[in-house]
C-alpha positions as CSV (number, residue, x, y, z in Angstrom):
1,M,-10.7,14.3,8.2
2,F,-9.7,16.2,5.1
3,G,-7.5,18.8,6.8
4,K,-4.5,20.5,5.3
5,L,-2.1,17.9,3.8
6,D,1.3,17.2,5.7
7,W,3.6,16.5,2.9
8,R,6.3,15.4,5.5
9,W,3.9,12.7,6.6
10,I,3.2,11.7,2.9
11,G,6.8,11.2,2.3
12,I,7.1,9.1,5.5
13,G,4.2,7.0,4.4
14,V,5.7,6.4,1.1
15,A,8.8,5.1,2.8
16,I,6.7,3.0,5.1
17,M,4.6,1.6,2.4
18,F,7.4,0.9,-0.1
19,G,9.3,-0.7,2.7
20,L,6.2,-2.8,3.7
21,N,5.7,-3.9,0.1
22,I,9.5,-5.0,-0.1
23,L,8.7,-6.9,3.0
24,A,5.7,-8.5,1.5
25,S,7.6,-9.4,-1.6
26,L,10.0,-11.2,0.5
27,I,7.3,-13.1,2.4
28,L,5.7,-13.9,-1.0
29,V,9.1,-15.4,-2.4
30,A,9.5,-17.4,0.8
31,L,5.8,-18.8,0.6
32,M,5.7,-19.4,-3.1
33,G,9.3,-19.6,-4.2
34,D,9.6,-20.6,-7.8
35,H,5.9,-20.3,-8.5
36,L,6.0,-16.6,-8.8
37,P,6.2,-15.3,-12.4
38,A,9.3,-13.1,-13.6
39,A,9.0,-9.5,-13.0
40,T,9.1,-8.9,-16.8
41,T,6.1,-11.2,-17.3
42,D,2.9,-9.6,-18.8
43,P,0.6,-8.9,-16.2
44,Q,-2.2,-11.0,-17.7
45,D,-0.1,-13.9,-18.5
46,A,1.5,-13.7,-14.8
47,A,-2.1,-13.9,-13.5
48,Q,-3.0,-16.8,-15.7
49,A,0.2,-18.8,-14.8
50,M,-0.4,-18.1,-11.1
51,G,-3.8,-19.4,-10.8
52,G,-6.6,-17.9,-8.6
53,G,-5.5,-19.1,-5.1
54,R,-1.9,-17.9,-5.6
55,L,-3.1,-14.4,-7.1
56,A,-5.5,-14.0,-4.2
57,L,-2.8,-14.6,-1.8
58,V,-0.5,-12.0,-3.6
59,A,-3.3,-9.5,-3.9
60,L,-4.1,-9.8,-0.2
61,I,-0.5,-9.6,1.1
62,G,0.0,-6.4,-1.2
63,I,-3.3,-4.7,-0.1
64,A,-2.7,-5.5,3.7
65,S,0.8,-3.9,3.3
66,F,-1.0,-0.7,2.3
67,A,-3.5,-0.8,4.9
68,V,-0.8,-1.4,7.7
69,G,1.2,1.3,6.3
70,G,-2.0,3.7,6.2
71,Y,-2.8,2.7,9.7
72,I,0.8,3.6,10.9
73,V,0.6,7.0,9.3
74,G,-2.9,7.7,10.4
75,R,-2.0,6.7,14.1
76,K,1.2,8.6,14.2
77,S,0.7,11.9,12.2
78,P,-0.7,14.8,13.8
79,G,-3.8,16.2,12.5
80,R,-7.0,14.8,11.0
81,T,-6.5,13.6,7.4
82,I,-6.8,10.2,5.9
83,L,-5.8,11.5,2.4
84,E,-2.1,11.3,3.5
85,P,-1.9,7.5,3.6
86,G,-3.9,7.3,0.3
87,I,-1.6,9.6,-1.4
88,S,1.4,7.7,0.1
89,A,-0.1,4.5,-1.3
90,A,-0.4,6.0,-4.8
91,I,3.2,7.4,-4.8
92,A,4.6,4.2,-3.7
93,V,3.0,2.3,-6.4
94,L,4.1,4.8,-8.9
95,I,7.8,4.4,-7.6
96,G,7.4,0.6,-7.8
97,L,6.1,0.9,-11.4
98,L,9.1,3.2,-12.4
99,L,11.6,1.1,-10.9
100,S,10.2,-2.1,-12.5
101,G,10.0,-0.5,-15.8
102,A,6.2,-1.2,-16.0
103,F,4.9,2.4,-15.7
104,T,2.0,3.2,-17.8
105,L,-0.9,5.5,-17.0
106,G,-3.0,2.3,-17.1
107,N,-0.9,0.3,-14.9
108,L,-0.8,3.3,-12.5
109,L,-4.6,3.6,-12.5
110,T,-5.4,0.1,-12.2
111,G,-2.5,-1.0,-9.9
112,G,-2.8,2.2,-7.8
113,L,-6.6,2.2,-7.0
114,L,-6.8,-0.7,-4.4
115,P,-3.5,0.4,-2.7
116,F,-4.9,4.0,-2.5
117,L,-8.3,2.8,-1.1
118,A,-6.4,0.4,1.3
119,G,-4.2,3.5,2.6
120,L,-7.4,5.5,3.0
121,L,-8.9,2.6,5.2
122,G,-5.7,2.1,7.2
123,G,-5.4,5.9,7.7
124,Y,-9.0,6.1,8.7
125,L,-8.5,3.2,11.3
126,G,-5.4,4.9,12.5
127,E,-7.1,8.1,12.9
128,R,-9.9,6.5,14.8
129,Q,-7.4,4.8,17.2
130,Q,-5.6,8.1,17.7
131,A,-8.8,10.0,18.6
132,Q,-9.9,7.1,20.9
133,R,-6.6,7.3,22.7
134,A,-6.7,11.1,23.0
135,V,-10.2,10.7,24.5
136,A,-8.8,7.9,27.0
137,D,-5.8,10.0,27.9
138,R,-8.0,13.0,29.3
């Protein structure tokens, strides 16, 4: 479960999760259109302007993209670690914050915790699927 980290798969996981987040953003734009706040809007003001239902949809789609990315990494990577997808999610959040100009340590900690946990969950589920398939193939 917590074996030696494979940094190659962490890098692959970052690319997968960053790509899935871009796809999630495009889906959100298609679903919500002009109801999304500008990227430069203060996060608290953006949350207040969006309302509870829209905010929950944004959070759900974002967290799902990290869980799916974690599942892919957990399923495809050799070895038995679930930390790789979690680390990949945290790095993907870091890159997104840096690119958007919203990086602060507080934003990384608050914005990275749920994606990290979603990546761990997805990685765990992917590892379980990988183990079950290996048993079935014997």
